[in-house]
N, C-alpha and C positions, 0 to 999 in steps of 0.2 A: 462588112459596114461597122464602124465603130459607133456605138451608142453614145447619146449624150452624157450619159451617166460616166462610161468610161473615159470619153473625151475630158470632161471636166475634172475627173478625180485622177487622171494621169498628171494634169498639171499640180495637183495637190501632192501627190506623192514624190513628183519630181522637183518640187518647188519651183515650177515654172521654167525648169531648165530641160528641154527636150534632149540635150545631149549627155545627160548624167548616165553613167553606167549603172544598169540594173541587172538583177537576177529574174530570170522567167523560166517558168516551169508549167508544161502541159501536163494534165491528167485526167483520167475518168472516174467517175463515180459508180462503183459496183452496186448493183441493186441491193445487196444484203447490208450495205453501210449506211450510216446516218448521212443525210444530205450534207455536203461540205459546209454550207452556211449555217446550218442547224447545229452541226457539231462545233463550230467556231462559237455560236452564240452561247451553247450550252457549256462550253470549257470553263472549268472552276478556277483554272490557273490565270487569274487576272495579273499575276507578276509578270506574265508573258504577253498577253494579248488584250487589246482594248479597242473595241469597234467604235469608230468615230463617225461613220456613214453607211448606211444600209438601205437599199431600195428594195429588198426582198429577194432578188436575184443576184445582186452583186453587192460587194461589201469593201470598205476601206478600213484599215485598222492599223494601230500602232502595234509594234512589237519591241520588247526589251531584251536585254541580254545580261543575265546575272553577273557573270564574270566581270563585265565592263563596269557595272554599276558597283560591284564590290571593290574593284581596283581603284575607281574614281572617287571613292568614299561616298559622300551624300549626292554627288552629282548623277542623276540618271540619264542613261544614254538610251534614246528610242529611236527606231527606225520606222518607216512607213511601208506598208504593203497593201495590195489589192488582189481580190480574188473574184473572178466573173465567170459566167456561164455563157458559152458561144450561143449567139441568138439562133444560128441556123443548125445546131448540133447539140440537142438536149442531153444533160448527163455528161458534157465534155467541157473542162475547165482550164482557166489558165490562171497562174498566180504570179504576180509582179512584185518584186520587193527590192527596196533601195538598202543601202548601208554597207558595212564591211562583209566580206565574205565569210569570216569566222562567225559573225552574228546570224547570217543567214543559214550558214551550214548547221549550226546548233539549234537555232530556235525554229526555223522553218523547216528545212530539209528533214532533220532528225527527229524533231519532236512534233510540230503541227502536222506536216504531211503524212508521217508514218504512225504516230499515235493517236492524233485527235480526228484528222479527217480521213486517214486510212486510204490515201489515194491509189489508185491502180495505175500503171505505166506498162508500156511496152518496150521496145528497143528499135535502134536504128542500124540498119546494115551499112557497111562501108559505101556501097553504092548509093544509098539514099542519102547518107551524109554529103557525098561529092555532088550529088545532083542538086541538093539545097543550096550548096555554096555556089555552084556554076550558074544557077537561076538568079542568084542574089547579085553576083559580082563578075564583072568581066575579067579582071586582072587582079584577083586577090594576091597580096604578098603574105605567104605563110610564115607566121613569127615562129611557132613551134606546133609540134603534133606528137601524140603517142600512139602506139600501136603494139598489138600482140602478135606473136608469130611463133610457129612450132619448132623446137629444135630437138631432134631426135636424141642427142647426147645430154641434153638438159634433164636432171632427174625429175624435174617437175613437169617436163615437156613443153610448157608454155613459158615465154619470156616476153616481158614488156620492156619496150625501148622509147626513149623521148628523144626527139631531134629538135635542135634549135636552128632557125633559119637566119637570113631570109631565104625561102624557098619559092619556086613557082609550083602551081598546083600540078603541072605535068611531072615536075621532079618528085612530088609526093607520090603521085599515081604510078611512077615507074619503080620507086622503093617498095611500095606495097605489092606490087607485081612481083618484083624479083624475090622478095622475101615470103612472099604469100601472107601478108600481114593483114590485120583488121584493125581498122582505126578505133581508138578509144575516144580520143579528144582532139580537136584542131582548132588553133586560134590564128587569125589573120587580121590584117587591116586593108583597108581599101586604098588602092594606089591613089596618090596625090590627095588624100583625105585623112581626116583624123578619126574616121569611122573604124571601129575595132570591134570584133565579135569572137566570142569562144562558143563551140558546138561540142556537147558531149554525146556519146552513143545512148545515153539514158534519156535524151530529149531536153536536158537542161542547157539554156543559153545565159551568157552573159555579154552584155553590150550596150552601146548607146544608139543614137537614131532610133528611139523606141518604137515609133510606129511602124518602120520598115522592118525591124527584127519581128515584130508582131505578124505582119503580113506575109513576110517571106519565110518564116521559120516557125514560130510557136503555134500559131493558129493551124496551119497545115498539118504539124506534127500531132497536134492534139487530135485532129479528124482522123490521122493514121491510128492513134491509139484507140479511138472508138471504134473503127473498123476492126482492128484486131481483137478487140474485147468482144465484139459480136461474133467474130469468126470462131474464137476458141470457147465461147460459152454454150452450155447445153449441149455437150458432145457425149455425156454419159450414156452408156447403153441403156440404163433404166429411164432415160427421157424419151426413148422410142418405143413404138409398140412391139410387143414380143422381144424386147431387149435387142432390137435390130442395131447394128454397128453403124457408126457416123464417122468415118475416116477423115482425115486430112492428108493433103499431099503437099511435101516441100519439093518444089521444081527447081533444079539448080540451074545456072547459066552455062555451066561447063560440066563435062563429064567428072563424077566425083568419086565413084566406087570402081576403079579401073583394075585395082590389085589388091591383094590381102593387105598390104600395108596401109591402105586408104581405110579399110574396115576397121584395122588395128588402131588407127589414129583416132577415129570417131569414138571407139569403145573406150580408148584411154581418157579421152575428154569426159565421158560420162562417168568413170571412175573418180574423177576429181570434184564431181559436184557434191556439195554438202546435202545430207538428208536423203541421198539417192542410193537405192540398192537396185540392182540388175542382174538378169541371167542371160546369158549368151546361149540361145538355143542352136543357132547356126550362124558361123562366121566365115565360111568360105565356100563358094565364091560370093554368095549373097548373104545379107545380114538378116537374123531374126532374133530380136531382143525383147524380153519382157522387162518393164521398168516398173519400180515402186517408189513413191516419194513418201518417205516417213513422216515428213512435216506435216501433210495435209491428207494422207491416206490414199492420193491418187494412184492408179495403176493404168498402164498403157503398153501396147505392143509396138514395136518399130520394125518395119521391113524395107529392105531395098530390093527392088526388081528392075533390072538395067542399071546403067552407070549413072542416071542423071536425075534419080528421085528417091525420096523416103516417103513410105506410107506411114502414118502415125494413126493408130486405132485405139481410141479411149475405151476403157472397160467400164464397169459398173459405177465407179467413182471417179472422175477426173475434173480437176479444177482448170479454169482459164490460166492460172499460174503456172501449173505443171505442164500444160501443153506450150505455153510461151517459153519455159525453161529449156524444153528439148527442141524447139525451133530455132531459139536464139544460139543454143550450143551447136548445132548443126550447120547453121549458117556462118557462126564464128570460126568453127574448123574448116568447112569446106569452101565457103564463098558466097556470093550473091545468089539469092534464090526468092521466088514467090511462094507464097503458101496459098492453098485454095481448098475448098471442100471437094471431096471425092465425088466424081461423077461417072456412072456406069457407063454413059455413052463414051466417055472419053478414056477410062482406064479399065473398062471391062475386059476380062480374060487375062490382065496382068497381076492379078492377086490370087 
């Protein structure tokens, strides 16, 4: 349900044009960070942000872009944005911004969200991205999409390709299946309509028909992020009595570790992650890997038992970001999966 504040201020930021293309971004407020609106209010950089409407839980603000102002001389170019908390999901937020992609990327994504608000986000699997698209549009015309796929002969292992359509969604699915690719971004238009949308695997959307994008994509993604954050939080052994382990299980939709080459492929992906150190305790036929995240000091162990699941066992310090990174890497390398908490009733005897 869109609140009166949101409904009225959407008209302000889109200048009463509901078809204007906007940038939309879901995120979660980590408990250790300053509340997003409080961080925005306390921001000392008035050259970037100026709040014009604030009801305590939601705010509308102007934001500028210094390169544009400098290039335009004395003419200052400002855009409008809105940040609001979901009424039915506390600490779960959505940011909507108008204006050029360059100004959004610089002022909002790379400055406001990362340095001031310090937003937490998760990731979208290829399966979820396609489900969101199918639930929104019966016959989308795919204009272009990018995907990563593994090439053994490639020195870096992974290659990113971009394909320009038009394609049907089935053609995209077939290509991803053939190449074992993972979607990065997909842009489509609705058949017989001027409606257009871009969806990134980091949850960012760009599109018109704003109310529909919010209800079909951004708010559902924000709630997924909140669920992921709860799932990945407080998993350190020191959070449990007597340092009891609190594992997570990544259940894949298809057999993943059928041969040594599959294990090697996953290990190679770990080796390419920045700020990650790892030791392979055992690599054939099952995996046993210890991982250390140099950036935040997290440590965890990874095990494969059977062909279709990984067990992630956090140690005495493990952050939600480090767990997210390992889950995201596994899903990107192997394919669609669901992450859940370990249950002795379900998995007992397999570890």
